[in-house]
N, CA, C and O atoms as a Tripos MOL2 file, in Angstrom:
@<TRIPOS>MOLECULE
protein
  260   259    65     0     0
PROTEIN
NO_CHARGES

@<TRIPOS>ATOM
      1 N           7.7500   -1.8870   -7.4330 N.3       1 MET1
      2 CA          6.6990   -2.7570   -7.7770 C.3       1 MET1
      3 C           5.6270   -2.0420   -8.3080 C.2       1 MET1
      4 O           5.2060   -1.0130   -7.7800 O.2       1 MET1
      5 N           5.1500   -2.5390   -9.3460 N.am      2 LYS2
      6 CA          3.8440   -1.8710   -9.9510 C.3       2 LYS2
      7 C           2.6450   -2.1750   -9.0950 C.2       2 LYS2
      8 O           1.7190   -1.3690   -8.9950 O.2       2 LYS2
      9 N           2.6570   -3.3400   -8.4750 N.am      3 GLU3
     10 CA          1.5540   -3.6240   -7.7100 C.3       3 GLU3
     11 C           1.3720   -2.5830   -6.4330 C.2       3 GLU3
     12 O           0.2700   -2.1270   -6.1260 O.2       3 GLU3
     13 N           2.4960   -2.2920   -5.7880 N.am      4 ALA4
     14 CA          2.6240   -1.2040   -4.7300 C.3       4 ALA4
     15 C           1.9420    0.0980   -5.1950 C.2       4 ALA4
     16 O           1.0380    0.6310   -4.5520 O.2       4 ALA4
     17 N           2.4920    0.6290   -6.4920 N.am      5 HIS5
     18 CA          1.8860    1.6300   -6.9060 C.3       5 HIS5
     19 C           0.4420    1.7810   -7.3050 C.2       5 HIS5
     20 O          -0.1810    2.8280   -7.1320 O.2       5 HIS5
     21 N          -0.0560    0.7150   -7.8350 N.am      6 ASN6
     22 CA         -1.3950    0.4970   -8.0730 C.3       6 ASN6
     23 C          -2.2470    0.4650   -6.7850 C.2       6 ASN6
     24 O          -3.2360    1.1920   -6.7000 O.2       6 ASN6
     25 N          -1.9060   -0.3140   -5.8370 N.am      7 LEU7
     26 CA         -2.6950   -0.3330   -4.6440 C.3       7 LEU7
     27 C          -2.5640    1.0700   -3.9430 C.2       7 LEU7
     28 O          -3.6150    1.4780   -3.4480 O.2       7 LEU7
     29 N          -1.5570    1.8120   -3.8240 N.am      8 THR8
     30 CA         -1.4000    3.0180   -3.1770 C.3       8 THR8
     31 C          -2.3400    3.9860   -4.0460 C.2       8 THR8
     32 O          -3.0700    4.7670   -3.4340 O.2       8 THR8
     33 N          -2.3500    3.9680   -5.2720 N.am      9 GLN9
     34 CA         -3.3180    4.8500   -6.0300 C.3       9 GLN9
     35 C          -4.5790    4.5590   -5.8430 C.2       9 GLN9
     36 O          -5.3830    5.4900   -5.8030 O.2       9 GLN9
     37 N          -4.9590    3.4110   -5.7120 N.am     10 SER10
     38 CA         -6.4710    2.8790   -5.4680 C.3      10 SER10
     39 C          -6.8350    3.4730   -4.1530 C.2      10 SER10
     40 O          -7.8980    4.0760   -4.0110 O.2      10 SER10
     41 N          -5.8770    3.2980   -3.0770 N.am     11 TYR11
     42 CA         -6.3490    3.5350   -1.6920 C.3      11 TYR11
     43 C          -6.4800    5.1760   -1.8010 C.2      11 TYR11
     44 O          -7.4030    5.7750   -1.2490 O.2      11 TYR11
     45 N          -5.6110    5.7380   -2.4570 N.am     12 GLN12
     46 CA         -5.5710    7.2880   -2.4800 C.3      12 GLN12
     47 C          -6.8980    7.7490   -3.0860 C.2      12 GLN12
     48 O          -7.4850    8.7260   -2.6200 O.2      12 GLN12
     49 N          -7.3670    7.0640   -4.1050 N.am     13 ASN13
     50 CA         -8.7370    7.4210   -4.8050 C.3      13 ASN13
     51 C          -9.8820    7.2120   -3.7160 C.2      13 ASN13
     52 O         -10.8650    7.9530   -3.7090 O.2      13 ASN13
     53 N          -9.7250    6.1870   -2.8040 N.am     14 GLU14
     54 CA        -10.7210    6.0830   -1.7940 C.3      14 GLU14
     55 C         -10.7050    7.2860   -0.6820 C.2      14 GLU14
     56 O         -11.6860    7.7380   -0.0910 O.2      14 GLU14
     57 N          -9.4880    7.6410   -0.5640 N.am     15 ILE15
     58 CA         -9.3320    8.7360    0.5700 C.3      15 ILE15
     59 C          -9.9810   10.0110   -0.1750 C.2      15 ILE15
     60 O         -10.6990   10.7480    0.5010 O.2      15 ILE15
     61 N          -9.7730   10.2900   -1.4650 N.am     16 GLY16
     62 CA        -10.2990   11.4220   -2.1950 C.3      16 GLY16
     63 C         -11.8950   11.3530   -1.9760 C.2      16 GLY16
     64 O         -12.5280   12.3420   -1.6060 O.2      16 GLY16
     65 N         -12.4570   10.1770   -2.2180 N.am     17 LYS17
     66 CA        -13.8750   10.0400   -1.9310 C.3      17 LYS17
     67 C         -14.4000   10.3860   -0.5430 C.2      17 LYS17
     68 O         -15.4940   10.9120   -0.3390 O.2      17 LYS17
     69 N         -13.5710   10.0630    0.3320 N.am     18 TRP18
     70 CA        -13.8710   10.3360    1.8750 C.3      18 TRP18
     71 C         -13.6700   11.8940    2.1070 C.2      18 TRP18
     72 O         -14.4550   12.5060    2.8310 O.2      18 TRP18
     73 N         -12.6290   12.5110    1.4940 N.am     19 LYS19
     74 CA        -12.5050   13.9590    1.6130 C.3      19 LYS19
     75 C         -13.6830   14.7130    0.9060 C.2      19 LYS19
     76 O         -14.0730   15.7610    1.4210 O.2      19 LYS19
     77 N         -14.2660   14.2590   -0.2200 N.am     20 ALA20
     78 CA        -15.0370   14.8040   -0.9230 C.3      20 ALA20
     79 C         -16.5940   14.5690   -0.3590 C.2      20 ALA20
     80 O         -17.6160   14.9480   -0.9310 O.2      20 ALA20
     81 N         -16.5250   13.9540    0.7170 N.am     21 HIS21
     82 CA        -17.7950   13.5060    1.5860 C.3      21 HIS21
     83 C         -18.6160   12.5540    0.8940 C.2      21 HIS21
     84 O         -19.8060   12.4560    1.1960 O.2      21 HIS21
     85 N         -18.0630   11.7840   -0.0770 N.am     22 GLN22
     86 CA        -18.7890   10.6710   -0.7060 C.3      22 GLN22
     87 C         -18.7970    9.5550    0.1240 C.2      22 GLN22
     88 O         -19.6340    8.6870   -0.1230 O.2      22 GLN22
     89 N         -17.9330    9.3820    1.1800 N.am     23 TYR23
     90 CA        -17.8820    8.4850    2.1890 C.3      23 TYR23
     91 C         -17.9360    8.8930    3.4700 C.2      23 TYR23
     92 O         -17.2740    9.8970    3.7290 O.2      23 TYR23
     93 N         -18.5990    8.3430    4.4210 N.am     24 ASP24
     94 CA        -18.6520    8.8030    5.8750 C.3      24 ASP24
     95 C         -17.5060    8.0580    6.6030 C.2      24 ASP24
     96 O         -16.9290    7.1390    6.0240 O.2      24 ASP24
     97 N         -17.1340    8.4590    7.9550 N.am     25 ASN25
     98 CA        -16.2160    7.9780    8.5410 C.3      25 ASN25
     99 C         -16.2630    6.3480    8.6060 C.2      25 ASN25
    100 O         -15.2650    5.6400    8.4640 O.2      25 ASN25
    101 N         -17.5230    5.8900    8.8340 N.am     26 LYS26
    102 CA        -17.7950    4.3550    9.1430 C.3      26 LYS26
    103 C         -17.4060    3.7330    7.7940 C.2      26 LYS26
    104 O         -16.7550    2.6900    7.8530 O.2      26 LYS26
    105 N         -17.7010    4.2080    6.6410 N.am     27 THR27
    106 CA        -17.5650    3.6270    5.3170 C.3      27 THR27
    107 C         -15.7870    3.5980    5.0950 C.2      27 THR27
    108 O         -15.1770    2.6640    4.5750 O.2      27 THR27
    109 N         -15.2450    4.7110    5.5670 N.am     28 MET28
    110 CA        -13.7780    4.9230    5.3620 C.3      28 MET28
    111 C         -12.9400    3.8310    6.2980 C.2      28 MET28
    112 O         -11.8630    3.3540    5.9410 O.2      28 MET28
    113 N         -13.5410    3.5420    7.4280 N.am     29 ILE29
    114 CA        -13.0920    2.5020    8.2990 C.3      29 ILE29
    115 C         -13.1280    1.2730    7.7300 C.2      29 ILE29
    116 O         -12.1240    0.5810    7.8970 O.2      29 ILE29
    117 N         -14.1220    0.7750    7.0330 N.am     30 SER30
    118 CA        -14.3980   -0.3570    6.3460 C.3      30 SER30
    119 C         -13.4300   -0.4900    5.0770 C.2      30 SER30
    120 O         -12.8900   -1.5680    4.8280 O.2      30 SER30
    121 N         -13.2430    0.5800    4.3290 N.am     31 VAL31
    122 CA        -12.3590    0.5100    3.0920 C.3      31 VAL31
    123 C         -11.0620    0.3470    3.6400 C.2      31 VAL31
    124 O         -10.3030   -0.4290    3.0590 O.2      31 VAL31
    125 N         -10.6550    0.9660    4.7000 N.am     32 THR32
    126 CA         -9.3690    0.9520    5.2550 C.3      32 THR32
    127 C          -8.9470   -0.6290    5.6660 C.2      32 THR32
    128 O          -7.8500   -1.1400    5.4400 O.2      32 THR32
    129 N          -9.8740   -1.1490    6.1990 N.am     33 SER33
    130 CA         -9.6940   -2.6130    6.8410 C.3      33 SER33
    131 C          -9.5720   -3.4190    5.5220 C.2      33 SER33
    132 O          -8.6970   -4.2830    5.4660 O.2      33 SER33
    133 N         -10.3250   -3.2180    4.5300 N.am     34 ASN34
    134 CA        -10.1390   -4.0750    3.4230 C.3      34 ASN34
    135 C          -8.7730   -3.8590    2.7830 C.2      34 ASN34
    136 O          -8.2900   -4.8050    2.1620 O.2      34 ASN34
    137 N          -8.1130   -2.7380    2.8680 N.am     35 TYR35
    138 CA         -6.9100   -2.5320    2.2370 C.3      35 TYR35
    139 C          -5.5460   -3.0120    3.0260 C.2      35 TYR35
    140 O          -4.4680   -3.2260    2.4710 O.2      35 TYR35
    141 N          -5.8030   -3.1310    4.3690 N.am     36 LEU36
    142 CA         -4.7610   -3.5900    5.1970 C.3      36 LEU36
    143 C          -4.0940   -4.8610    4.8110 C.2      36 LEU36
    144 O          -2.8760   -4.9870    4.6830 O.2      36 LEU36
    145 N          -5.0200   -5.8340    4.6270 N.am     37 PRO37
    146 CA         -4.3860   -7.1660    4.1970 C.3      37 PRO37
    147 C          -3.7310   -7.1610    2.8900 C.2      37 PRO37
    148 O          -2.8530   -7.9800    2.6170 O.2      37 PRO37
    149 N          -4.1110   -6.3040    2.1130 N.am     38 LYS38
    150 CA         -3.4570   -6.2020    0.7040 C.3      38 LYS38
    151 C          -2.2040   -5.4950    0.8430 C.2      38 LYS38
    152 O          -1.2860   -5.7130    0.0530 O.2      38 LYS38
    153 N          -2.0970   -4.6710    1.7830 N.am     39 TYR39
    154 CA         -0.5480   -3.9360    1.9840 C.3      39 TYR39
    155 C           0.2730   -4.9470    2.7530 C.2      39 TYR39
    156 O           1.4920   -5.0150    2.5920 O.2      39 TYR39
    157 N          -0.3880   -5.7370    3.5900 N.am     40 GLU40
    158 CA          0.4040   -6.6120    4.4180 C.3      40 GLU40
    159 C           1.0370   -7.7840    3.5070 C.2      40 GLU40
    160 O           2.1280   -8.2900    3.7710 O.2      40 GLU40
    161 N           0.2570   -8.1520    2.4320 N.am     41 ASN41
    162 CA          0.8250   -9.1020    1.4750 C.3      41 ASN41
    163 C           1.9310   -8.4290    0.6810 C.2      41 ASN41
    164 O           2.9030   -9.1140    0.3630 O.2      41 ASN41
    165 N           1.8720   -7.2010    0.3470 N.am     42 LEU42
    166 CA          2.8780   -6.5490   -0.4080 C.3      42 LEU42
    167 C           4.1490   -6.5650    0.3890 C.2      42 LEU42
    168 O           5.2300   -6.8550   -0.1240 O.2      42 LEU42
    169 N           4.0050   -6.2550    1.6170 N.am     43 VAL43
    170 CA          5.1570   -6.2300    2.7230 C.3      43 VAL43
    171 C           5.8280   -7.6320    2.6150 C.2      43 VAL43
    172 O           7.0220   -7.7580    2.3430 O.2      43 VAL43
    173 N           5.0350   -8.6190    2.8320 N.am     44 ASN44
    174 CA          5.4690  -10.0320    2.8320 C.3      44 ASN44
    175 C           6.0900  -10.3730    1.7020 C.2      44 ASN44
    176 O           7.1330  -11.0130    1.8390 O.2      44 ASN44
    177 N           5.6310  -10.0480    0.3280 N.am     45 GLU45
    178 CA          6.2450  -10.2540   -0.9270 C.3      45 GLU45
    179 C           7.6410   -9.5140   -0.8430 C.2      45 GLU45
    180 O           8.6430  -10.1640   -1.1390 O.2      45 GLU45
    181 N           7.7540   -8.3080   -0.4920 N.am     46 SER46
    182 CA          8.9350   -7.5120   -0.5020 C.3      46 SER46
    183 C          10.0430   -8.1600    0.4030 C.2      46 SER46
    184 O          11.2240   -7.9670    0.1130 O.2      46 SER46
    185 N           9.7270   -8.8590    1.4020 N.am     47 LYS47
    186 CA         10.6940   -9.5570    2.1780 C.3      47 LYS47
    187 C          11.3490  -10.7400    1.6480 C.2      47 LYS47
    188 O          12.3710  -11.2470    2.1120 O.2      47 LYS47
    189 N          10.6150  -11.1860    0.5360 N.am     48 THR48
    190 CA         11.3540  -12.3560   -0.2280 C.3      48 THR48
    191 C          12.0820  -12.0640   -1.4500 C.2      48 THR48
    192 O          12.5070  -12.9510   -2.1900 O.2      48 THR48
    193 N          12.2570  -10.5680   -1.7050 N.am     49 LEU49
    194 CA         13.1640  -10.0990   -2.7960 C.3      49 LEU49
    195 C          14.6970  -10.3280   -2.4450 C.2      49 LEU49
    196 O          15.1340  -10.0690   -1.3240 O.2      49 LEU49
    197 N          15.4140  -10.7850   -3.3790 N.am     50 GLN50
    198 CA         16.7020  -11.0050   -3.3110 C.3      50 GLN50
    199 C          17.4860  -10.2650   -4.4020 C.2      50 GLN50
    200 O          17.9330  -10.7420   -5.4440 O.2      50 GLN50
    201 N          17.5670   -8.9400   -3.9340 N.am     51 PRO51
    202 CA         18.1990   -8.0420   -4.8950 C.3      51 PRO51
    203 C          19.7970   -8.2120   -5.1850 C.2      51 PRO51
    204 O          20.4990   -8.8120   -4.3700 O.2      51 PRO51
    205 N          20.2830   -7.7160   -6.2570 N.am     52 PRO52
    206 CA         21.8280   -7.6870   -6.2730 C.3      52 PRO52
    207 C          22.3250   -6.8870   -5.2030 C.2      52 PRO52
    208 O          21.5700   -6.1250   -4.5980 O.2      52 PRO52
    209 N          23.5810   -7.0020   -4.9100 N.am     53 LYS53
    210 CA         24.0070   -6.3560   -3.6450 C.3      53 LYS53
    211 C          23.9610   -4.7230   -3.8400 C.2      53 LYS53
    212 O          23.7920   -4.0100   -2.8510 O.2      53 LYS53
    213 N          24.1070   -4.1950   -5.0630 N.am     54 GLN54
    214 CA         24.2590   -2.8550   -5.2950 C.3      54 GLN54
    215 C          22.8150   -2.2180   -5.1540 C.2      54 GLN54
    216 O          22.7010   -0.9960   -5.0560 O.2      54 GLN54
    217 N          21.7050   -3.0620   -5.1460 N.am     55 TYR55
    218 CA         20.2770   -2.5440   -5.0680 C.3      55 TYR55
    219 C          19.7120   -2.8280   -3.6580 C.2      55 TYR55
    220 O          18.5470   -2.5030   -3.4290 O.2      55 TYR55
    221 N          20.4970   -3.4410   -2.6530 N.am     56 GLN56
    222 CA         20.1020   -3.8210   -1.3600 C.3      56 GLN56
    223 C          19.5190   -2.6740   -0.6500 C.2      56 GLN56
    224 O          18.4470   -2.7700   -0.0510 O.2      56 GLN56
    225 N          20.2200   -1.5680   -0.7080 N.am     57 ASN57
    226 CA         19.7740   -0.1910    0.2410 C.3      57 ASN57
    227 C          18.4080    0.1510   -0.3860 C.2      57 ASN57
    228 O          17.4670    0.2990    0.3940 O.2      57 ASN57
    229 N          18.1930    0.2950   -1.7260 N.am     58 ALA58
    230 CA         17.0300    0.7210   -2.1010 C.3      58 ALA58
    231 C          15.8600   -0.4890   -1.8170 C.2      58 ALA58
    232 O          14.6960   -0.1500   -1.6040 O.2      58 ALA58
    233 N          16.1610   -1.5790   -1.8280 N.am     59 THR59
    234 CA         15.1790   -2.5600   -1.4030 C.3      59 THR59
    235 C          14.8420   -2.4510    0.0100 C.2      59 THR59
    236 O          13.6450   -2.5060    0.2940 O.2      59 THR59
    237 N          15.6510   -2.3130    0.8960 N.am     60 ASP60
    238 CA         15.5590   -1.9970    2.3210 C.3      60 ASP60
    239 C          14.6620   -0.8860    2.5970 C.2      60 ASP60
    240 O          13.7790   -0.9790    3.4510 O.2      60 ASP60
    241 N          14.8720    0.2380    1.8550 N.am     61 ILE61
    242 CA         14.1470    1.4750    1.9860 C.3      61 ILE61
    243 C          12.7680    1.0540    1.5730 C.2      61 ILE61
    244 O          11.8040    1.3350    2.2840 O.2      61 ILE61
    245 N          12.6350    0.3660    0.4100 N.am     62 TYR62
    246 CA         11.2460    0.2340   -0.1060 C.3      62 TYR62
    247 C          10.4690   -0.5330    1.0750 C.2      62 TYR62
    248 O           9.3380   -0.1860    1.4150 O.2      62 TYR62
    249 N          11.1370   -1.5700    1.6590 N.am     63 LYS63
    250 CA         10.4220   -2.4370    2.6470 C.3      63 LYS63
    251 C          10.0020   -1.5670    3.6860 C.2      63 LYS63
    252 O           8.8540   -1.6940    4.1110 O.2      63 LYS63
    253 N          10.8570   -0.5830    4.2240 N.am     64 GLU64
    254 CA         10.5690    0.2940    5.3430 C.3      64 GLU64
    255 C           9.3620    1.0540    5.1060 C.2      64 GLU64
    256 O           8.4560    1.1200    5.9360 O.2      64 GLU64
    257 N           9.3430    1.6300    3.9810 N.am     65 SER65
    258 CA          8.1310    2.5260    3.4970 C.3      65 SER65
    259 C           6.9280    1.8980    3.4630 C.2      65 SER65
    260 O           5.9230    2.5090    3.1010 O.2      65 SER65
@<TRIPOS>BOND
     1     1     2 1
     2     2     3 1
     3     3     4 2
     4     3     5 am
     5     5     6 1
     6     6     7 1
     7     7     8 2
     8     7     9 am
     9     9    10 1
    10    10    11 1
    11    11    12 2
    12    11    13 am
    13    13    14 1
    14    14    15 1
    15    15    16 2
    16    15    17 am
    17    17    18 1
    18    18    19 1
    19    19    20 2
    20    19    21 am
    21    21    22 1
    22    22    23 1
    23    23    24 2
    24    23    25 am
    25    25    26 1
    26    26    27 1
    27    27    28 2
    28    27    29 am
    29    29    30 1
    30    30    31 1
    31    31    32 2
    32    31    33 am
    33    33    34 1
    34    34    35 1
    35    35    36 2
    36    35    37 am
    37    37    38 1
    38    38    39 1
    39    39    40 2
    40    39    41 am
    41    41    42 1
    42    42    43 1
    43    43    44 2
    44    43    45 am
    45    45    46 1
    46    46    47 1
    47    47    48 2
    48    47    49 am
    49    49    50 1
    50    50    51 1
    51    51    52 2
    52    51    53 am
    53    53    54 1
    54    54    55 1
    55    55    56 2
    56    55    57 am
    57    57    58 1
    58    58    59 1
    59    59    60 2
    60    59    61 am
    61    61    62 1
    62    62    63 1
    63    63    64 2
    64    63    65 am
    65    65    66 1
    66    66    67 1
    67    67    68 2
    68    67    69 am
    69    69    70 1
    70    70    71 1
    71    71    72 2
    72    71    73 am
    73    73    74 1
    74    74    75 1
    75    75    76 2
    76    75    77 am
    77    77    78 1
    78    78    79 1
    79    79    80 2
    80    79    81 am
    81    81    82 1
    82    82    83 1
    83    83    84 2
    84    83    85 am
    85    85    86 1
    86    86    87 1
    87    87    88 2
    88    87    89 am
    89    89    90 1
    90    90    91 1
    91    91    92 2
    92    91    93 am
    93    93    94 1
    94    94    95 1
    95    95    96 2
    96    95    97 am
    97    97    98 1
    98    98    99 1
    99    99   100 2
   100    99   101 am
   101   101   102 1
   102   102   103 1
   103   103   104 2
   104   103   105 am
   105   105   106 1
   106   106   107 1
   107   107   108 2
   108   107   109 am
   109   109   110 1
   110   110   111 1
   111   111   112 2
   112   111   113 am
   113   113   114 1
   114   114   115 1
   115   115   116 2
   116   115   117 am
   117   117   118 1
   118   118   119 1
   119   119   120 2
   120   119   121 am
   121   121   122 1
   122   122   123 1
   123   123   124 2
   124   123   125 am
   125   125   126 1
   126   126   127 1
   127   127   128 2
   128   127   129 am
   129   129   130 1
   130   130   131 1
   131   131   132 2
   132   131   133 am
   133   133   134 1
   134   134   135 1
   135   135   136 2
   136   135   137 am
   137   137   138 1
   138   138   139 1
   139   139   140 2
   140   139   141 am
   141   141   142 1
   142   142   143 1
   143   143   144 2
   144   143   145 am
   145   145   146 1
   146   146   147 1
   147   147   148 2
   148   147   149 am
   149   149   150 1
   150   150   151 1
   151   151   152 2
   152   151   153 am
   153   153   154 1
   154   154   155 1
   155   155   156 2
   156   155   157 am
   157   157   158 1
   158   158   159 1
   159   159   160 2
   160   159   161 am
   161   161   162 1
   162   162   163 1
   163   163   164 2
   164   163   165 am
   165   165   166 1
   166   166   167 1
   167   167   168 2
   168   167   169 am
   169   169   170 1
   170   170   171 1
   171   171   172 2
   172   171   173 am
   173   173   174 1
   174   174   175 1
   175   175   176 2
   176   175   177 am
   177   177   178 1
   178   178   179 1
   179   179   180 2
   180   179   181 am
   181   181   182 1
   182   182   183 1
   183   183   184 2
   184   183   185 am
   185   185   186 1
   186   186   187 1
   187   187   188 2
   188   187   189 am
   189   189   190 1
   190   190   191 1
   191   191   192 2
   192   191   193 am
   193   193   194 1
   194   194   195 1
   195   195   196 2
   196   195   197 am
   197   197   198 1
   198   198   199 1
   199   199   200 2
   200   199   201 am
   201   201   202 1
   202   202   203 1
   203   203   204 2
   204   203   205 am
   205   205   206 1
   206   206   207 1
   207   207   208 2
   208   207   209 am
   209   209   210 1
   210   210   211 1
   211   211   212 2
   212   211   213 am
   213   213   214 1
   214   214   215 1
   215   215   216 2
   216   215   217 am
   217   217   218 1
   218   218   219 1
   219   219   220 2
   220   219   221 am
   221   221   222 1
   222   222   223 1
   223   223   224 2
   224   223   225 am
   225   225   226 1
   226   226   227 1
   227   227   228 2
   228   227   229 am
   229   229   230 1
   230   230   231 1
   231   231   232 2
   232   231   233 am
   233   233   234 1
   234   234   235 1
   235   235   236 2
   236   235   237 am
   237   237   238 1
   238   238   239 1
   239   239   240 2
   240   239   241 am
   241   241   242 1
   242   242   243 1
   243   243   244 2
   244   243   245 am
   245   245   246 1
   246   246   247 1
   247   247   248 2
   248   247   249 am
   249   249   250 1
   250   250   251 1
   251   251   252 2
   252   251   253 am
   253   253   254 1
   254   254   255 1
   255   255   256 2
   256   255   257 am
   257   257   258 1
   258   258   259 1
   259   259   260 2
@<TRIPOS>SUBSTRUCTURE
     1 MET1         2 RESIDUE 1 A MET
     2 LYS2         6 RESIDUE 1 A LYS
     3 GLU3        10 RESIDUE 1 A GLU
     4 ALA4        14 RESIDUE 1 A ALA
     5 HIS5        18 RESIDUE 1 A HIS
     6 ASN6        22 RESIDUE 1 A ASN
     7 LEU7        26 RESIDUE 1 A LEU
     8 THR8        30 RESIDUE 1 A THR
     9 GLN9        34 RESIDUE 1 A GLN
    10 SER10       38 RESIDUE 1 A SER
    11 TYR11       42 RESIDUE 1 A TYR
    12 GLN12       46 RESIDUE 1 A GLN
    13 ASN13       50 RESIDUE 1 A ASN
    14 GLU14       54 RESIDUE 1 A GLU
    15 ILE15       58 RESIDUE 1 A ILE
    16 GLY16       62 RESIDUE 1 A GLY
    17 LYS17       66 RESIDUE 1 A LYS
    18 TRP18       70 RESIDUE 1 A TRP
    19 LYS19       74 RESIDUE 1 A LYS
    20 ALA20       78 RESIDUE 1 A ALA
    21 HIS21       82 RESIDUE 1 A HIS
    22 GLN22       86 RESIDUE 1 A GLN
    23 TYR23       90 RESIDUE 1 A TYR
    24 ASP24       94 RESIDUE 1 A ASP
    25 ASN25       98 RESIDUE 1 A ASN
    26 LYS26      102 RESIDUE 1 A LYS
    27 THR27      106 RESIDUE 1 A THR
    28 MET28      110 RESIDUE 1 A MET
    29 ILE29      114 RESIDUE 1 A ILE
    30 SER30      118 RESIDUE 1 A SER
    31 VAL31      122 RESIDUE 1 A VAL
    32 THR32      126 RESIDUE 1 A THR
    33 SER33      130 RESIDUE 1 A SER
    34 ASN34      134 RESIDUE 1 A ASN
    35 TYR35      138 RESIDUE 1 A TYR
    36 LEU36      142 RESIDUE 1 A LEU
    37 PRO37      146 RESIDUE 1 A PRO
    38 LYS38      150 RESIDUE 1 A LYS
    39 TYR39      154 RESIDUE 1 A TYR
    40 GLU40      158 RESIDUE 1 A GLU
    41 ASN41      162 RESIDUE 1 A ASN
    42 LEU42      166 RESIDUE 1 A LEU
    43 VAL43      170 RESIDUE 1 A VAL
    44 ASN44      174 RESIDUE 1 A ASN
    45 GLU45      178 RESIDUE 1 A GLU
    46 SER46      182 RESIDUE 1 A SER
    47 LYS47      186 RESIDUE 1 A LYS
    48 THR48      190 RESIDUE 1 A THR
    49 LEU49      194 RESIDUE 1 A LEU
    50 GLN50      198 RESIDUE 1 A GLN
    51 PRO51      202 RESIDUE 1 A PRO
    52 PRO52      206 RESIDUE 1 A PRO
    53 LYS53      210 RESIDUE 1 A LYS
    54 GLN54      214 RESIDUE 1 A GLN
    55 TYR55      218 RESIDUE 1 A TYR
    56 GLN56      222 RESIDUE 1 A GLN
    57 ASN57      226 RESIDUE 1 A ASN
    58 ALA58      230 RESIDUE 1 A ALA
    59 THR59      234 RESIDUE 1 A THR
    60 ASP60      238 RESIDUE 1 A ASP
    61 ILE61      242 RESIDUE 1 A ILE
    62 TYR62      246 RESIDUE 1 A TYR
    63 LYS63      250 RESIDUE 1 A LYS
    64 GLU64      254 RESIDUE 1 A GLU
    65 SER65      258 RESIDUE 1 A SER
């Protein structure tokens, strides 16, 4: 899913700002709190996937990650 890649990339950019001391810990907690519902939505969307049988294993691994 392109959405998962984009969301992860965006979050990693935020972590980079924190590591570069552009964000303090309090700001990073707020950033993380904003991302959690977005990840939860992706997980919920992945649960609705109905892949062909030959792709079921890949879909299950994706959901777990």
